[in-house]
C-alpha positions in Angstrom: -10.3 -19.7 21.6 -13.2 -20.1 19.1 -13.6 -16.4 18.5 -13.5 -15.6 14.8 -11.2 -13.0 13.3 -13.3 -10.1 12.0 -12.1 -8.7 8.8 -12.8 -5.7 6.6 -11.7 -5.7 2.9 -11.0 -2.5 1.1 -10.6 -2.7 -2.6 -12.3 -0.9 -5.4 -12.8 -4.1 -7.5 -15.9 -6.0 -6.3 -14.8 -9.2 -8.1 -11.5 -9.2 -6.3 -13.2 -8.6 -2.9 -15.4 -11.6 -3.7 -12.4 -13.7 -4.4 -10.6 -12.7 -1.2 -13.8 -13.5 0.8 -13.9 -16.9 -0.8 -10.3 -17.7 0.2 -10.8 -16.4 3.7 -14.1 -18.2 4.2 -12.3 -21.6 3.7 -10.2 -21.0 6.8 -13.2 -21.5 9.1 -12.1 -19.0 11.8 -12.2 -15.8 9.7 -15.2 -13.8 8.9 -15.5 -10.8 6.6 -17.9 -8.4 8.3 -17.4 -5.3 6.1 -16.2 -4.1 2.7 -15.3 -0.7 1.2 -14.4 0.5 -2.3 -12.7 3.7 -1.4 -10.2 5.0 1.2 -12.7 7.5 2.6 -15.3 4.7 3.2 -12.6 2.6 4.9 -11.5 5.5 7.2 -15.2 6.2 8.1 -16.1 2.5 8.8 -13.0 1.8 10.8 -14.1 4.4 13.3 -17.2 2.5 14.2 -16.6 -1.2 13.4 -15.0 -3.7 15.7 -12.6 -5.4 13.3 -9.4 -7.4 14.1 -7.7 -7.2 10.7 -8.0 -4.7 7.8 -7.1 -5.8 4.3 -6.2 -2.5 2.5 -5.5 -2.1 -1.2 -2.7 0.3 -1.9 -4.3 1.7 -5.1 -7.7 3.3 -4.4 -9.6 5.7 -6.5 -9.8 8.6 -4.0 -6.4 8.4 -2.2 -3.6 6.0 -1.8 -3.8 3.1 0.6 -0.7 4.3 2.4 -2.3 7.7 3.0 -5.5 6.0 4.2 -3.4 3.7 6.5 -1.9 6.8 8.2 -5.4 8.2 8.9 -6.7 4.8 10.1 -3.8 4.2 12.4 -4.3 7.5 14.1 -7.8 6.4 15.2 -6.9 2.7 15.7 -3.2 2.5 16.5 -3.4 -1.2 17.4 -5.4 -2.4 14.4 -3.6 -5.0 12.3 -3.5 -3.9 8.7 -2.4 -6.1 5.8 -1.6 -4.1 2.6 -2.5 -5.7 -0.7 -1.1 -4.5 -4.0 -0.5 -5.3 -7.6 2.9 -3.7 -7.2 6.0 -5.8 -6.5 7.3 -5.8 -2.9 10.3 -3.7 -3.8 8.1 -0.8 -4.9 5.9 -0.2 -1.9 6.4 -2.8 0.9 8.9 -0.9 3.0 6.9 2.4 2.7 3.7 0.5 3.9 5.5 -1.1 6.9 7.0 2.3 7.9 3.5 3.8 7.7 2.2 1.3 10.2 1.1 -1.8 8.2 1.5 -5.2 9.9 2.3 -6.8 6.6 2.4 -6.4 2.8 1.2 -9.0 0.3 1.3 -9.0 -3.5 -2.1 -9.8 -5.0 -0.5 -12.4 -7.2 0.5 -14.5 -4.2 -2.6 -13.6 -2.1 -4.4 -16.9 -2.6 -1.4 -18.9 -1.3 -0.3 -16.6 1.6 -3.4 -14.7 2.6 -4.8 -16.9 5.4 -1.4 -17.3 7.0 -0.8 -13.6 6.8 -4.1 -12.9 8.5 -3.5 -15.4 11.2 0.0 -13.9 11.8 -1.0 -10.3 12.1 -4.1 -11.1 14.1 -1.8 -12.3 16.8 0.0 -8.9 16.9 2.9 -10.1 14.8 4.4 -8.8 11.5 3.9 -10.8 8.4 7.0 -10.6 6.3 7.0 -12.5 3.0 10.2 -14.0 1.7 10.4 -11.2 -0.9 10.1 -8.5 1.7 12.6 -10.3 4.0 15.1 -10.3 1.1 14.6 -6.5 0.6 15.2 -5.9 4.4 18.3 -8.1 4.4 19.7 -6.2 1.4 19.2 -2.9 3.2 20.9 -4.1 6.3 23.9 -5.5 4.4 24.1 -2.4 2.2 26.5 0.5 2.6 23.8 2.6 4.2 23.2 5.0 1.4 19.6 5.4 0.3 18.6 5.3 -3.4 17.4 8.7 -4.5 13.8 7.7 -4.8 13.9 6.4 -1.2 14.4 10.0 0.0 11.0 11.0 -1.4 7.8 11.5 0.8 5.0 9.1 0.1 3.1 11.7 -2.0 6.3 12.5 -4.0 6.9 8.9 -4.6 3.4 8.3 -5.7 3.7 11.3 -8.1 6.9 9.8 -9.4 5.3 6.5 -10.1 2.3 8.1 -11.9 4.5 10.3 -14.1 6.6 7.4 -15.0 3.4 5.5 -15.9 2.8 8.2 -18.5 0.2 10.4 -16.7 0.2 14.2 -17.1 0.2 16.5 -14.1 -3.5 17.2 -14.8 -4.4 13.5 -15.0 -2.5 12.8 -11.7 -4.4 15.7 -10.0 -7.7 14.2 -11.1 -6.7 10.7 -10.0 -5.5 11.9 -6.5 -8.3 14.5 -6.1 -5.7 17.2 -5.7 -5.1 20.5 -7.5 -2.7 20.8 -10.4 -0.8 23.3 -8.4 -0.2 20.8 -5.6 0.9 18.0 -8.0 3.2 20.5 -9.7 4.8 21.2 -6.3 5.3 17.5 -5.7 6.9 17.2 -9.1 9.2 20.1 -8.5 10.3 18.7 -5.1 11.0 15.2 -6.4 13.0 16.5 -9.4 15.1 18.6 -7.0 15.6 15.7 -4.6 16.5 13.3 -7.3 18.7 15.8 -9.2 16.7 15.4 -12.4 15.6 18.0 -14.9 12.4 16.8 -16.6 9.9 14.0 -16.9 11.9 12.1 -19.5 14.8 11.7 -17.1 12.4 10.8 -14.3 10.8 8.1 -16.4 14.2 6.7 -17.4 15.3 6.6 -13.8 12.1 4.7 -12.8 12.6 2.1 -15.6 16.3 1.7 -14.8 15.5 1.1 -11.2 12.6 -1.3 -11.9 10.1 1.0 -10.2 7.6 0.5 -13.1 6.9 -2.6 -15.1 
């Protein structure tokens, strides 16, 4: 009963990691035993470390947290993973949960909800914040038709968000460590799926649907 919950924090900002450690240390029964600043470091360490809960940032410098999550869950299918993000719940929460996350938490509310979220998912349960619960309820009560952006793959959706944020194909390729040709392919696919013609229409759609701030 007195076993501590072993945690690993994955975020590329050292100051934020320190803040999360401080919040968790005050719980008494939680111990941060490892940290990582990139997705690849996290994937590698998760193969050897005995951790109970992984706190995983959704925006990492080498690949997205959702992509890292999929790799990690292949090796550790029962690992409890709490996704942390600066993005609002309606932008990434459902994608994270579908990819295998046990919960999703906005960084703005992390200090208030983090300890409860860790305790919840460490018990094998899902942590659903009130904001995520509202999104799920709206989906259930809806007419069943998906919004166009919900038909995109995770990579296509990520490309959409980055284009809407003003990045060029070349800049996105650098950020995601992929080729320009690959990003161009994602862009072509998402434009076709969303029945749009160019980046301006794509950006307008993202703003209209509150996908970007």
